[in-house]
C-alpha positions in Angstrom: 17.1 -93.1 3.3 19.2 -90.2 4.5 18.6 -88.9 7.9 18.4 -85.3 9.1 21.4 -83.1 8.2 24.3 -83.2 10.5 25.0 -80.0 12.4 28.1 -78.8 14.1 27.9 -75.6 16.2 24.4 -75.0 14.7 25.6 -75.1 11.1 25.1 -77.9 8.6 28.1 -80.0 7.5 28.8 -79.8 3.7 30.6 -82.9 2.3 32.1 -83.7 5.6 33.7 -80.2 6.0 32.7 -78.2 9.0 32.2 -74.5 8.5 32.9 -72.3 11.4 30.7 -69.2 12.0 33.6 -66.9 11.2 34.6 -68.4 7.8 31.2 -67.9 6.2 31.2 -64.1 6.2 34.8 -64.1 4.8 33.8 -66.3 1.9 30.9 -63.9 1.1 33.2 -60.9 1.2 35.8 -62.6 -1.0 33.1 -63.6 -3.5 31.7 -60.1 -3.6 35.2 -58.6 -4.0 35.9 -61.0 -6.9 32.6 -60.1 -8.6 33.3 -56.3 -8.2 36.9 -56.7 -9.6 35.7 -58.8 -12.5 33.1 -56.2 -13.4 35.7 -53.4 -13.2 38.2 -55.3 -15.3 35.4 -56.0 -17.9 34.5 -52.4 -18.0 38.0 -51.0 -18.6 38.2 -52.0 -22.3 34.7 -50.6 -22.9 35.6 -47.3 -21.3 38.8 -47.1 -23.3 37.1 -48.0 -26.5 34.6 -45.2 -26.0 37.4 -42.7 -26.1 38.9 -43.9 -29.4 36.9 -42.5 -32.4 39.3 -43.4 -35.2 42.7 -44.8 -36.1 45.5 -43.1 -38.1 47.8 -45.0 -40.4 50.9 -43.9 -42.4 54.0 -45.3 -44.0 56.2 -42.4 -42.9 56.5 -40.3 -39.7 53.7 -37.9 -38.9 52.5 -35.9 -35.8 49.7 -37.0 -33.5 48.7 -34.9 -30.5 51.8 -32.8 -31.2 54.1 -35.7 -30.8 56.2 -37.2 -33.6 55.1 -40.7 -34.5 57.6 -42.9 -36.3 56.2 -45.8 -38.2 59.1 -48.1 -38.0 58.1 -49.3 -34.6 55.9 -52.1 -36.0 52.6 -50.5 -34.9 50.4 -50.3 -38.0 47.8 -47.9 -36.7 47.5 -45.4 -33.8 44.3 -44.5 -31.9 42.7 -41.1 -32.4 40.8 -39.5 -29.5 38.4 -36.5 -29.6 40.5 -33.3 -29.6 43.5 -34.9 -31.3 45.5 -32.9 -33.9 47.0 -34.8 -36.8 49.8 -33.5 -39.1 50.8 -35.5 -42.1 54.5 -35.8 -42.9 56.0 -36.5 -46.3 53.3 -39.1 -47.3 49.5 -39.2 -46.9 47.9 -40.2 -43.6 44.8 -42.3 -43.5 42.2 -41.7 -40.8 39.6 -44.4 -40.5 36.6 -43.8 -38.3 34.7 -46.5 -36.4 31.6 -46.2 -38.7 33.6 -47.0 -41.8 34.3 -43.5 -43.1 37.8 -42.5 -43.9 39.8 -39.4 -44.7 43.2 -39.2 -46.4 45.3 -36.1 -45.5 47.7 -35.1 -48.2 51.4 -34.7 -47.3 51.9 -31.6 -45.0 48.2 -31.2 -44.4 46.8 -30.9 -40.8 43.4 -31.6 -39.2 41.7 -32.0 -35.8 39.2 -34.5 -34.7 36.3 -33.4 -32.5 33.1 -34.9 -31.2 30.0 -33.1 -30.0 27.3 -35.4 -28.6 27.3 -38.3 -31.1 28.6 -36.2 -34.1 32.2 -36.7 -35.2 33.8 -33.7 -36.8 36.8 -33.7 -39.1 38.3 -30.2 -39.1 40.7 -29.6 -41.9 43.1 -26.9 -40.7 45.5 -26.8 -43.7 46.2 -28.6 -46.9 43.9 -31.1 -48.7 41.7 -33.9 -47.5 40.2 -36.8 -49.6 37.1 -38.3 -48.0 35.2 -41.5 -48.4 32.1 -41.5 -46.2 29.9 -44.5 -45.2 27.0 -42.1 -45.2 26.6 -38.4 -45.9 26.0 -37.8 -42.1 28.8 -40.3 -41.1 31.4 -37.6 -40.2 30.8 -33.8 -40.3 33.5 -32.2 -42.5 34.7 -28.6 -41.9 37.3 -26.4 -43.5 38.5 -24.5 -40.4 35.2 -23.4 -39.0 33.3 -23.5 -42.3 31.1 -26.6 -42.8 31.6 -28.6 -45.9 28.4 -30.1 -47.3 29.4 -33.1 -49.5 26.9 -34.1 -52.2 28.6 -37.4 -52.8 30.1 -40.0 -50.5 33.6 -39.4 -51.9 35.3 -36.2 -52.7 38.2 -33.8 -52.1 38.4 -30.4 -50.4 41.3 -28.2 -49.4 42.5 -25.0 -47.7 45.3 -23.3 -49.5 46.2 -20.8 -46.8 44.9 -20.4 -43.3 42.9 -17.4 -42.7 45.3 -14.7 -41.9 44.4 -12.1 -39.3 44.5 -8.6 -40.6 47.9 -7.1 -40.0 50.5 -4.8 -41.5 51.7 -7.5 -44.0 48.2 -7.6 -45.6 48.2 -3.8 -45.9 51.6 -3.8 -47.5 50.7 -6.8 -49.8 47.5 -5.0 -50.8 49.4 -1.8 -51.6 52.0 -3.6 -53.6 49.3 -5.4 -55.6 47.5 -2.1 -56.3 50.8 -0.4 -57.3 51.6 -3.3 -59.7 48.0 -3.1 -61.1 48.4 0.6 -61.6 51.7 0.2 -63.4 50.2 -2.4 -65.7 47.3 -0.3 -66.6 49.5 2.8 -67.1 51.8 0.8 -69.4 48.9 -0.5 -71.4 47.3 2.9 -71.7 50.4 5.0 -72.3 52.5 2.6 -74.4 53.0 5.2 -77.2 51.1 6.2 -80.3 48.5 3.8 -81.7 49.7 1.6 -84.5 47.4 0.5 -87.3 48.0 -2.6 -89.4 49.1 -2.0 -93.0 
């Protein structure tokens, strides 16, 4: 039958090892520090993953966040964060969202990815986009600032020219078009005497 616990300096002996009064608080501090560091290290991937909303993949160079991305570096896909701008190069670029929706940007097309609350927005800025949504509410599609309301899970939409701000080139273009239209009408009306078939 074991006797009462052995004590040294008022502390119990554990497995024949004496603990001094000063080593116990150090062990507690080290254990707490290890627990805090473990929690922080576990949280880092989760915090980084919350920033990434999609991945972009291409077989040729493209632009992401204004930087040229070359695809010969052995990296198959690149992370897309809210606010990122994407410009397709000479081949299409595939943007795959976390929820399973994807958008293909045609060559030379550009888009921007945004998030507001829990709603992801794909903003087509130029060119053509082909979408495949996991749900109609999976990703909000816009053409510049105009919302696109898809009726099907797959489809295509495009912007031929960015909206141009009114300027002298529009006035000159409009005047040239009006002059050409006027000449065409004048030629059609004043082409000479009427001819009747024989």
